[in-house]
C-alpha positions as CSV (number, residue, x, y, z in Angstrom):
1,X,-15.1,7.2,-11.3
2,X,-17.0,3.5,-11.5
3,X,-20.4,2.6,-10.2
4,X,-20.6,-1.0,-9.5
5,X,-23.6,-3.0,-8.6
6,X,-21.8,-6.3,-6.6
7,X,-24.6,-9.1,-6.4
8,X,-23.5,-11.8,-4.2
9,X,-25.1,-15.4,-4.2
10,X,-28.0,-14.6,-6.8
11,X,-29.6,-11.7,-4.6
12,X,-32.7,-9.3,-6.2
13,X,-31.6,-5.9,-6.8
14,X,-33.7,-4.1,-4.1
15,X,-36.4,-0.9,-6.0
16,X,-34.3,1.7,-5.1
17,X,-31.1,0.8,-7.2
18,X,-32.8,-0.8,-10.3
19,X,-33.5,2.5,-11.8
20,X,-30.0,3.5,-11.1
21,X,-27.4,3.6,-14.2
22,X,-24.5,1.1,-13.4
23,X,-20.9,0.7,-14.8
24,X,-20.4,-2.2,-14.1
25,X,-23.2,-5.2,-13.0
26,X,-21.0,-7.9,-11.2
27,X,-22.5,-11.2,-10.4
28,X,-20.9,-13.4,-7.5
29,X,-21.2,-16.7,-6.0
30,X,-19.7,-19.2,-3.6
31,X,-21.9,-21.7,-4.2
32,X,-23.3,-24.8,-6.6
33,X,-21.1,-25.6,-10.0
34,X,-20.8,-22.2,-11.3
35,X,-19.3,-20.7,-8.3
36,X,-16.6,-18.0,-8.9
37,X,-15.4,-17.9,-5.4
38,X,-13.5,-20.1,-3.5
39,X,-14.5,-20.4,0.8
40,X,-12.2,-23.6,1.8
41,X,-11.1,-24.4,5.5
42,X,-7.6,-26.1,5.1
43,X,-7.2,-29.2,7.8
44,X,-5.7,-29.0,10.7
45,X,-4.5,-31.5,12.9
46,X,-6.7,-29.7,16.4
47,X,-10.4,-28.6,16.2
48,X,-11.0,-25.7,18.5
49,X,-14.2,-24.9,17.7
50,X,-17.5,-26.2,16.4
51,X,-19.8,-24.4,13.7
52,X,-19.1,-20.4,13.4
53,X,-22.3,-17.9,14.6
54,X,-24.6,-16.6,12.4
55,X,-23.0,-12.9,13.2
56,X,-19.5,-14.7,12.7
57,X,-20.8,-16.3,9.8
58,X,-22.3,-13.0,7.9
59,X,-18.9,-10.8,8.9
60,X,-17.0,-13.2,7.1
61,X,-19.2,-13.6,4.3
62,X,-19.5,-9.6,4.0
63,X,-15.7,-9.2,4.4
64,X,-15.0,-12.3,1.0
65,X,-17.2,-10.7,-1.4
66,X,-15.2,-7.4,-1.0
67,X,-12.1,-8.6,-1.5
68,X,-13.8,-10.6,-4.1
69,X,-15.1,-7.4,-5.5
70,X,-11.9,-5.2,-5.0
71,X,-10.3,-7.7,-7.3
72,X,-12.7,-7.7,-9.9
73,X,-12.9,-4.1,-10.5
74,X,-10.1,-2.6,-12.0
75,X,-9.1,0.7,-10.9
76,X,-8.3,2.1,-14.6
77,X,-4.9,2.3,-14.9
78,X,-3.0,4.7,-17.7
79,X,-4.8,3.2,-20.6
80,X,-8.1,5.3,-17.9
81,X,-6.7,8.6,-19.3
82,X,-9.9,10.5,-17.5
83,X,-9.7,9.0,-14.3
84,X,-13.2,7.4,-14.7
85,X,-12.2,4.4,-12.6
86,X,-9.8,5.2,-9.8
87,X,-12.2,5.7,-6.9
88,X,-15.1,3.2,-7.3
89,X,-18.4,3.4,-5.8
90,X,-18.9,0.0,-4.9
91,X,-22.6,-1.0,-4.1
92,X,-23.3,-4.7,-2.7
93,X,-26.2,-6.4,-1.9
94,X,-25.3,-9.7,0.8
95,X,-27.5,-12.5,1.7
96,X,-27.5,-12.6,5.1
97,X,-28.3,-14.9,8.2
98,X,-28.8,-11.6,10.3
99,X,-30.9,-9.0,7.7
100,X,-32.2,-6.9,11.0
101,X,-29.2,-6.2,12.3
102,X,-26.7,-5.2,9.4
103,X,-29.0,-3.4,8.4
104,X,-28.9,-0.9,11.2
105,X,-27.8,2.5,9.9
106,X,-24.9,2.2,13.2
107,X,-23.9,-1.0,11.6
108,X,-23.5,0.0,8.0
109,X,-22.3,3.5,8.7
110,X,-18.8,1.7,10.6
111,X,-18.9,-1.3,8.1
112,X,-18.1,1.6,5.0
113,X,-16.3,4.7,7.4
114,X,-13.7,0.9,7.8
115,X,-13.0,0.3,4.8
116,X,-13.5,3.6,2.9
117,X,-10.2,4.7,5.4
118,X,-8.4,1.1,4.1
119,X,-9.6,1.1,0.4
120,X,-9.9,4.9,-0.5
121,X,-13.1,3.9,-2.4
122,X,-16.6,4.6,-1.3
123,X,-19.3,1.7,-0.4
124,X,-22.9,1.2,0.4
125,X,-24.7,-2.2,1.4
126,X,-27.8,-3.6,1.0
127,X,-28.8,-7.2,2.9
128,X,-31.0,-9.9,1.6
129,X,-32.5,-12.7,3.5
130,X,-30.5,-15.7,2.7
131,X,-31.9,-19.0,0.8
132,X,-32.5,-21.6,4.0
133,X,-30.4,-24.0,1.6
134,X,-27.9,-21.9,1.2
135,X,-26.6,-21.4,4.7
136,X,-23.3,-22.8,4.9
137,X,-21.0,-22.8,7.6
138,X,-17.8,-20.6,6.4
139,X,-15.8,-22.8,9.1
140,X,-16.8,-26.4,9.9
141,X,-15.0,-28.2,12.0
142,X,-17.5,-31.2,13.3
143,X,-16.7,-34.2,14.3
144,X,-12.6,-33.2,14.3
145,X,-10.9,-34.2,18.1
146,X,-10.4,-30.8,20.6
147,X,-7.4,-29.3,22.1
148,X,-6.1,-30.3,25.3
149,X,-5.6,-26.9,26.6
150,X,-7.3,-23.5,25.2
151,X,-5.9,-20.9,22.8
152,X,-5.7,-17.3,24.7
153,X,-5.0,-15.6,21.9
154,X,-5.6,-15.3,18.4
155,X,-2.6,-14.2,15.9
156,X,-2.8,-13.3,12.3
157,X,-0.5,-15.4,10.6
158,X,0.7,-14.4,7.4
159,X,4.5,-16.0,7.0
160,X,5.4,-13.0,6.8
161,X,8.2,-11.9,9.0
162,X,6.8,-9.8,11.1
163,X,3.7,-12.1,11.9
164,X,6.7,-14.9,13.0
165,X,8.1,-12.6,15.3
166,X,4.8,-11.6,16.6
167,X,3.9,-16.0,17.6
168,X,7.8,-16.2,18.8
169,X,7.6,-12.9,21.4
170,X,3.8,-14.2,22.4
171,X,4.9,-17.8,23.3
172,X,8.4,-17.3,24.0
173,X,8.1,-14.2,25.8
174,X,4.3,-13.6,27.7
175,X,4.0,-17.5,27.8
176,X,0.6,-17.0,25.6
177,X,-1.1,-19.5,23.4
178,X,-2.2,-18.4,20.3
179,X,-4.5,-20.2,17.7
180,X,-2.6,-18.8,14.4
181,X,-5.1,-17.9,11.3
182,X,-4.3,-17.7,8.1
183,X,-5.6,-16.6,4.9
184,X,-4.0,-18.2,1.9
185,X,-4.5,-16.8,-1.3
186,X,-2.5,-19.6,-3.1
187,X,-0.8,-22.6,-2.6
188,X,2.5,-21.1,-2.2
189,X,1.4,-19.3,1.0
190,X,-0.2,-21.8,2.3
191,X,3.1,-24.1,1.6
192,X,4.8,-20.9,3.8
193,X,2.9,-21.2,6.7
194,X,2.4,-25.0,6.9
195,X,6.4,-25.2,7.2
196,X,6.7,-22.3,9.8
197,X,3.9,-23.7,11.9
198,X,6.1,-28.0,12.1
199,X,9.1,-25.8,13.2
200,X,7.3,-23.3,15.8
201,X,6.5,-26.9,17.1
202,X,9.8,-28.4,17.3
203,X,11.8,-25.1,19.1
204,X,8.7,-24.5,21.3
205,X,7.3,-28.0,22.9
206,X,5.4,-26.3,25.3
207,X,2.5,-25.8,22.5
208,X,0.8,-27.0,19.9
209,X,0.3,-24.1,17.2
210,X,-3.2,-24.8,16.2
211,X,-3.5,-22.9,12.8
212,X,-6.5,-22.3,11.0
213,X,-5.9,-21.6,7.1
214,X,-9.0,-19.9,5.1
215,X,-8.6,-20.0,1.3
216,X,-10.6,-17.3,-0.1
217,X,-9.7,-16.2,-3.8
218,X,-11.4,-15.9,-7.1
219,X,-11.7,-18.8,-9.5
220,X,-11.7,-19.0,-13.1
221,X,-10.7,-15.4,-13.9
222,X,-7.0,-13.7,-13.4
223,X,-8.0,-10.4,-11.1
224,X,-8.3,-7.7,-13.0
225,X,-7.0,-5.0,-10.1
226,X,-4.1,-6.2,-7.9
227,X,-3.6,-4.3,-5.4
228,X,-5.8,-6.3,-3.1
229,X,-6.7,-3.0,-0.4
230,X,-9.5,-4.8,1.4
231,X,-7.5,-8.1,2.3
232,X,-6.1,-6.7,5.5
233,X,-10.5,-6.3,6.6
234,X,-10.6,-9.8,5.5
235,X,-7.6,-11.1,7.8
236,X,-9.6,-9.0,10.9
237,X,-13.1,-10.1,9.9
238,X,-11.3,-14.1,10.5
239,X,-9.4,-13.2,13.3
240,X,-12.4,-11.9,14.8
241,X,-14.9,-14.4,14.1
242,X,-13.4,-16.6,15.2
243,X,-11.7,-14.9,18.6
244,X,-15.5,-14.4,19.2
245,X,-16.3,-17.8,19.0
246,X,-13.9,-19.3,21.4
247,X,-14.2,-16.4,23.9
248,X,-10.8,-14.8,23.2
249,X,-10.5,-11.6,23.8
250,X,-7.0,-10.5,22.6
251,X,-6.1,-10.6,18.9
252,X,-2.8,-9.7,17.3
253,X,-2.5,-8.3,14.0
254,X,1.2,-7.7,13.7
255,X,3.4,-5.3,11.0
256,X,6.5,-3.5,12.7
257,X,5.7,-0.1,12.6
258,X,7.8,1.6,9.8
259,X,5.5,-0.5,7.8
260,X,2.3,0.3,9.6
261,X,2.3,3.4,9.9
262,X,3.6,3.8,6.2
263,X,4.8,7.8,5.7
264,X,5.5,8.3,2.4
265,X,8.9,8.0,1.2
266,X,9.0,10.6,-1.2
267,X,5.8,12.8,-3.2
268,X,5.5,10.2,-5.6
269,X,4.0,7.8,-3.3
270,X,0.9,8.1,-4.1
271,X,-2.5,6.1,-4.8
272,X,-2.4,2.4,-4.3
273,X,0.9,2.7,-2.9
274,X,-0.2,4.2,0.4
275,X,-1.4,0.9,1.7
276,X,-3.1,1.3,5.1
277,X,-2.8,-2.4,5.9
278,X,-2.0,-2.2,9.3
279,X,-2.5,1.5,9.8
280,X,-3.6,2.3,13.4
281,X,-6.4,4.4,12.8
282,X,-8.2,1.4,10.4
283,X,-7.0,-1.3,13.7
284,X,-9.3,1.4,15.4
285,X,-12.1,1.7,13.1
286,X,-12.5,-1.9,12.6
287,X,-11.7,-2.6,16.6
288,X,-15.9,-0.2,16.8
289,X,-17.4,-2.3,13.8
290,X,-16.4,-5.3,16.3
291,X,-17.4,-3.8,19.4
292,X,-20.5,-3.2,17.3
293,X,-21.2,-7.1,16.5
294,X,-19.4,-9.1,19.2
295,X,-19.5,-6.2,22.3
296,X,-17.0,-6.4,24.4
297,X,-15.6,-9.3,23.4
298,X,-12.3,-8.5,21.5
299,X,-9.6,-6.3,21.2
300,X,-7.3,-6.1,17.9
301,X,-4.0,-4.7,18.5
302,X,-0.4,-4.4,16.7
303,X,2.2,-6.1,19.3
304,X,5.2,-4.1,16.4
305,X,3.8,-1.1,16.2
306,X,6.5,0.8,18.6
307,X,9.1,-1.3,16.6
308,X,11.4,-1.3,13.7
309,X,12.2,-3.7,10.9
310,X,15.5,-4.8,12.8
311,X,14.0,-4.6,16.7
312,X,11.0,-7.0,15.4
313,X,13.7,-9.6,14.1
314,X,15.6,-9.6,17.2
315,X,12.8,-11.5,18.8
316,X,13.7,-14.5,16.7
317,X,17.7,-13.7,17.9
318,X,16.6,-13.7,21.2
319,X,14.6,-17.1,21.0
320,X,17.0,-18.7,19.4
321,X,15.0,-19.5,16.7
322,X,16.9,-16.9,13.9
323,X,16.9,-19.7,11.4
324,X,13.0,-19.4,11.0
325,X,13.6,-15.6,8.8
326,X,15.0,-17.6,6.0
327,X,11.3,-19.7,5.8
328,X,9.4,-16.7,5.7
329,X,8.8,-15.1,2.9
330,X,8.1,-10.7,2.3
331,X,8.3,-10.4,-1.2
332,X,5.3,-8.4,-2.7
333,X,6.2,-10.1,-6.6
334,X,6.3,-13.4,-5.0
335,X,4.2,-15.3,-8.3
336,X,6.4,-17.1,-10.5
337,X,9.4,-17.0,-8.5
338,X,11.7,-19.8,-8.2
339,X,12.2,-21.2,-4.9
340,X,15.7,-21.0,-4.9
341,X,15.7,-17.3,-5.1
342,X,12.2,-16.3,-3.2
343,X,12.6,-12.3,-3.3
344,X,13.1,-10.0,-6.1
345,X,15.6,-8.1,-4.2
346,X,14.3,-4.2,-5.0
347,X,10.4,-4.2,-4.2
348,X,10.2,-2.2,-1.1
349,X,9.6,-5.3,0.7
350,X,12.1,-6.6,-0.1
351,X,13.9,-3.7,0.7
352,X,13.3,-3.0,4.3
353,X,13.7,-6.9,4.8
354,X,17.6,-6.8,3.6
355,X,18.0,-4.0,5.6
356,X,16.4,-4.8,8.9
357,X,18.3,-7.6,8.8
358,X,21.2,-6.4,8.4
359,X,20.6,-4.0,10.9
360,X,19.9,-6.7,13.4
361,X,23.0,-8.9,12.7
362,X,21.1,-11.6,10.9
363,X,22.4,-11.5,7.2
364,X,23.5,-14.9,8.1
365,X,19.8,-16.0,8.2
366,X,18.6,-13.7,5.1
367,X,21.3,-14.5,2.4
368,X,21.8,-12.5,-0.7
369,X,22.1,-15.4,-3.0
370,X,18.3,-16.1,-1.6
371,X,17.6,-12.6,-3.8
372,X,17.5,-11.9,-6.9
373,X,19.1,-8.7,-7.0
374,X,21.4,-7.6,-4.2
375,X,20.6,-4.7,-3.2
376,X,23.9,-3.4,-2.7
377,X,26.0,-4.5,-5.0
378,X,23.8,-5.3,-8.7
379,X,23.0,-3.0,-11.1
380,X,19.4,-1.5,-11.1
381,X,17.1,-1.0,-13.9
382,X,15.9,2.4,-14.3
383,X,12.3,2.8,-12.6
384,X,11.0,1.0,-9.8
385,X,14.3,-1.1,-9.1
386,X,16.5,2.4,-8.6
387,X,13.7,4.6,-7.3
388,X,12.8,2.5,-4.8
389,X,16.0,1.7,-3.4
390,X,17.4,5.7,-3.5
391,X,13.7,6.7,-2.2
392,X,14.6,4.7,1.0
393,X,17.7,5.9,2.2
394,X,16.7,9.5,1.3
395,X,13.7,9.2,4.0
396,X,15.9,8.0,6.0
397,X,18.5,10.5,5.4
398,X,15.3,13.4,5.8
399,X,14.7,11.7,9.1
400,X,18.2,12.1,10.6
401,X,17.4,15.8,10.1
402,X,14.1,16.5,11.3
403,X,13.9,18.4,14.4
404,X,10.9,17.1,16.8
405,X,8.5,20.0,16.0
406,X,9.1,18.8,12.0
407,X,7.7,15.8,11.9
408,X,4.0,16.8,12.0
409,X,4.9,20.0,9.6
410,X,6.7,17.5,7.4
411,X,4.3,13.9,7.6
412,X,1.1,15.2,8.5
413,X,-0.5,11.6,8.3
414,X,1.1,11.6,11.5
415,X,-1.7,12.8,12.5
416,X,-4.4,10.2,11.4
417,X,-1.9,7.6,13.8
418,X,-3.3,9.4,17.3
419,X,-6.6,7.9,17.9
420,X,-9.3,10.0,19.4
421,X,-9.6,7.8,22.2
422,X,-5.7,8.8,23.5
423,X,-5.4,10.5,26.7
424,X,-1.7,11.1,26.5
425,X,-1.6,12.2,22.9
426,X,2.5,13.9,23.6
427,X,3.8,10.6,24.5
428,X,2.2,8.8,21.5
429,X,3.5,11.4,19.2
430,X,7.3,11.0,20.6
431,X,7.1,7.3,20.6
432,X,6.1,7.6,16.7
433,X,9.4,10.2,16.2
434,X,11.8,7.8,18.8
435,X,10.4,4.8,16.3
436,X,11.4,7.0,13.1
437,X,14.6,8.1,14.6
438,X,15.4,4.4,15.2
439,X,14.5,3.5,12.1
440,X,16.8,5.9,10.0
441,X,19.4,5.7,12.0
442,X,19.7,1.8,11.8
443,X,19.5,2.4,7.7
444,X,22.3,4.3,8.1
445,X,24.4,2.5,10.0
446,X,23.5,-0.3,7.0
447,X,24.8,1.7,4.5
448,X,28.2,2.7,6.1
449,X,28.5,-1.4,6.9
450,X,27.8,-2.3,3.4
451,X,30.1,0.8,2.0
452,X,33.1,-0.5,4.2
453,X,32.3,-4.3,3.3
454,X,33.0,-3.7,-0.3
455,X,35.5,-0.5,0.0
456,X,37.7,-2.7,-1.9
457,X,35.3,-3.2,-5.3
458,X,34.4,0.8,-5.0
459,X,38.0,1.7,-4.9
460,X,38.7,-1.1,-7.9
461,X,35.7,0.4,-9.9
462,X,34.5,-3.5,-9.7
463,X,30.8,-2.4,-9.0
464,X,28.1,-1.2,-11.3
465,X,27.1,2.2,-11.4
466,X,23.6,1.9,-10.7
467,X,23.8,-0.5,-7.7
468,X,22.3,1.4,-4.4
469,X,26.1,1.8,-2.9
470,X,27.2,2.9,-6.3
471,X,24.4,5.5,-6.2
472,X,24.8,6.7,-2.7
473,X,28.6,7.1,-3.1
474,X,27.8,9.8,-5.3
475,X,24.8,11.4,-3.7
476,X,22.5,10.5,-6.3
477,X,20.1,10.0,-3.3
478,X,20.2,13.3,-2.3
479,X,19.4,14.9,-5.4
480,X,16.4,17.4,-5.6
481,X,13.1,15.3,-4.9
482,X,11.2,17.8,-7.0
483,X,13.5,17.1,-10.0
484,X,12.5,13.6,-9.1
485,X,9.0,14.0,-9.0
486,X,9.2,16.6,-11.9
487,X,10.5,13.8,-14.3
488,X,8.0,11.2,-12.6
489,X,5.3,13.5,-13.8
490,X,6.5,14.3,-17.6
491,X,6.8,10.2,-17.6
492,X,3.4,9.9,-16.8
493,X,1.8,12.9,-19.2
494,X,3.9,11.4,-22.1
495,X,2.7,8.3,-21.8
496,X,-1.6,9.0,-21.3
497,X,-1.1,11.8,-22.8
498,X,-0.9,11.0,-26.6
499,X,-3.5,8.2,-26.1
500,X,-6.4,11.1,-25.3
501,X,-5.7,12.5,-28.7
502,X,-5.0,9.6,-30.9
503,X,-8.1,9.8,-33.2
504,X,-8.2,13.9,-33.2
505,X,-5.6,16.8,-31.8
506,X,-6.9,18.8,-29.5
507,X,-8.9,22.1,-30.4
508,X,-7.0,24.1,-28.3
509,X,-4.7,24.7,-24.9
510,X,-7.6,24.7,-22.5
511,X,-8.3,20.9,-24.1
512,X,-4.6,19.9,-23.2
513,X,-4.7,21.3,-20.0
514,X,-7.9,19.5,-18.9
515,X,-6.9,16.3,-20.3
516,X,-3.4,16.7,-18.2
517,X,-5.9,17.0,-15.0
518,X,-7.4,14.3,-16.0
519,X,-4.5,12.1,-15.8
520,X,-3.2,12.9,-12.4
521,X,-7.0,11.8,-11.6
522,X,-6.0,8.8,-12.5
523,X,-3.3,8.6,-11.3
524,X,-4.3,9.6,-7.5
525,X,-1.5,12.7,-7.6
526,X,-2.9,15.2,-5.8
527,X,-2.3,18.6,-7.7
528,X,-4.6,21.6,-7.6
529,X,-5.5,23.5,-10.9
530,X,-5.0,27.1,-11.2
531,X,-3.2,27.4,-7.9
532,X,-2.0,29.3,-6.4
533,X,-2.6,32.8,-7.2
534,X,1.5,34.6,-7.3
535,X,2.1,38.4,-6.9
536,X,4.0,40.2,-9.8
537,X,4.3,43.7,-10.1
538,X,1.4,45.4,-10.2
539,X,-0.7,41.7,-11.3
540,X,-1.5,38.7,-10.2
541,X,-0.8,35.7,-12.1
542,X,-1.3,31.4,-11.5
543,X,0.1,28.7,-13.1
544,X,-1.7,25.7,-14.7
545,X,-1.6,23.7,-11.9
546,X,0.5,23.7,-8.3
547,X,1.9,21.2,-5.4
548,X,3.5,22.3,-2.6
549,X,5.9,19.8,-1.9
550,X,6.2,20.3,2.0
551,X,5.4,22.3,5.3
552,X,7.7,25.5,3.5
553,X,4.7,26.9,2.2
554,X,6.9,28.7,-0.7
555,X,8.8,24.9,-1.5
556,X,6.2,24.7,-4.7
557,X,6.5,23.1,-7.8
558,X,4.9,24.1,-11.0
559,X,3.3,23.1,-13.8
560,X,2.7,23.9,-17.0
561,X,1.0,22.6,-19.9
562,X,1.9,24.4,-23.6
563,X,0.2,23.5,-26.9
564,X,1.9,24.6,-30.3
565,X,-0.5,24.3,-32.4
566,X,1.2,25.6,-35.3
567,X,4.8,27.1,-35.8
568,X,3.6,30.9,-35.5
569,X,2.3,29.4,-31.5
570,X,5.9,28.2,-31.0
571,X,7.0,31.9,-31.1
572,X,4.4,32.9,-28.9
573,X,4.9,30.2,-26.2
574,X,8.9,30.7,-26.2
575,X,8.2,33.9,-24.9
576,X,5.5,33.1,-22.4
577,X,7.5,30.7,-20.3
578,X,10.3,32.8,-20.8
579,X,8.8,35.2,-18.7
580,X,7.0,32.6,-16.5
581,X,10.6,31.8,-15.6
582,X,11.1,34.9,-14.6
583,X,8.1,35.3,-12.3
584,X,9.1,31.7,-10.8
585,X,12.6,32.6,-10.1
586,X,11.0,35.4,-8.2
587,X,9.1,33.5,-5.9
588,X,11.5,30.6,-5.2
589,X,9.8,27.6,-7.2
590,X,10.9,24.7,-9.7
591,X,8.6,24.4,-12.4
592,X,8.4,21.7,-15.3
593,X,7.2,22.6,-18.7
594,X,5.2,20.3,-20.7
595,X,5.2,21.2,-24.8
596,X,2.8,18.9,-26.5
597,X,3.9,19.0,-30.0
598,X,2.1,16.8,-31.8
599,X,2.2,18.7,-34.6
600,X,5.7,19.2,-34.6
601,X,6.6,22.7,-34.5
602,X,10.2,22.3,-32.5
603,X,12.7,21.5,-35.2
604,X,15.4,19.7,-32.3
605,X,14.3,19.2,-29.1
606,X,17.6,19.0,-27.5
607,X,18.2,22.8,-28.6
608,X,14.4,23.5,-27.4
609,X,14.9,21.9,-24.3
610,X,18.4,22.9,-23.7
611,X,18.2,26.6,-24.3
612,X,15.4,27.1,-21.7
613,X,16.6,24.8,-19.4
614,X,19.5,27.1,-18.6
615,X,17.9,29.8,-17.8
616,X,17.1,28.8,-14.3
617,X,18.5,24.8,-12.7
618,X,14.7,25.0,-11.1
619,X,13.3,24.3,-14.6
620,X,12.7,21.4,-16.3
621,X,11.2,20.7,-20.5
622,X,9.6,18.1,-21.6
623,X,8.0,17.4,-25.0
624,X,5.4,14.9,-25.4
625,X,4.4,13.2,-29.0
């Protein structure tokens, strides 16, 4: 676990922290010739406020430094086999104008609670008095013309399809007058946002669509961590500060409901993939924080929470502006992409967008040629490309089969979406289930229509074997999720374990198991050590590792790690594995056996593996060197 101390704008270390040992001691500054954090407000055609108040400036300063530190401190990765850097304990020393306010326990506690849930890290804050000459407004609109009409809501506008739908819905359906707040981490994002605003002004002439574009990013150095889970805290803070300054109550932070809930589509979805950018609980915790900073002033919500992607896109269609969809960017891999194909086509965001546009009947405004790969008819590489595509369809298939009673058992994460203040939790639960059912239906209908569209090519064998349609037609997406997960675990071990012992061989099998446990932690995989206890004849036994794969108390995947230090040990390992297979078969469980065979005691890998796997279809064996 990384212990990091982050100094902001040349702050001093308090005495209480001086004696501690830190893995990383980082300095960040947004002022002066050596600044490494950019805080810039783009020019806009209409100014809507003067300089922000001190509390608003403090909040944005805190959020900006959290965002910068998030990118500056790596979570480790496969090279960090003992998982020391996965969870980061980050202690900030930040200069503020209102030190007394920010040092209140209730403020610090809520600030940390909000960020801890959003990022999965642990936060601590110490505050210092800001040096007077360093008081620089985060947002300065002095000497600019005023709006003729006052905005009545704030919409956080990323340039993606969901935020565009929220804007069109607000103006076209609700006759609102939004001010758009954008965070532009790159020139490409800023260009997309500006172009969309110009198009909106041509369609909806009743409003001028003022946009505040804030460019907050690291300077000079490439980010060490790309996940940026704290970005939505920065986004929400910008919106809250501006709304409070303008006396605007409503802030809209939009994602379609499937993205907002972000349920794990597979047991493999772990760590940073499980993003919480607009998760209902994050918005709830941020609301509590904003109520402390700006009492009774703002209300943040997600207007698309109970809409699927297709239902959100229909907002554009209903207002005759579906052509704007082609101008939005949803791809997770935007960096370096050519303008002619701004979407990779295979990341989870591209998958959701493509299925959504087809389900909404808007394929003419989301052309397949704008994707580097057509997910339905292009060959998908082994790894994430194929895995994400199969998981997406498998997830919809699983949702379609669940009863209402099954949903919260299969996805206990849904309980986090029912907030403590909810007075009608049953209705909320029903709405969530209905949302997931509609999503499943949309995905399945898209697959059926694509199979029909490409039927001639399928019959004639003209589609590649690894395109999504061929995979679905062969039933590949229905194959055991446990086997897929076991293969994933095996690949992680095979990549990371040899690095652990590259200088010296392990002393014994227990040391190998310790290293594997650390690898699980580094990958943020929740697998229990030496659990559960299994009854067998008159004794009890337990696997090296166990993972409960679903709400079914008998649905286990067990992992055993073996280390044949010499040829004689290999013989006893074979006896141990065959006896374990008998126990696991009795339990109806699945098992992965990993053999760390650096000494190369196994003479023929294929024969060794096949002879064991032939004993049970629920058993998989992998050899690591």
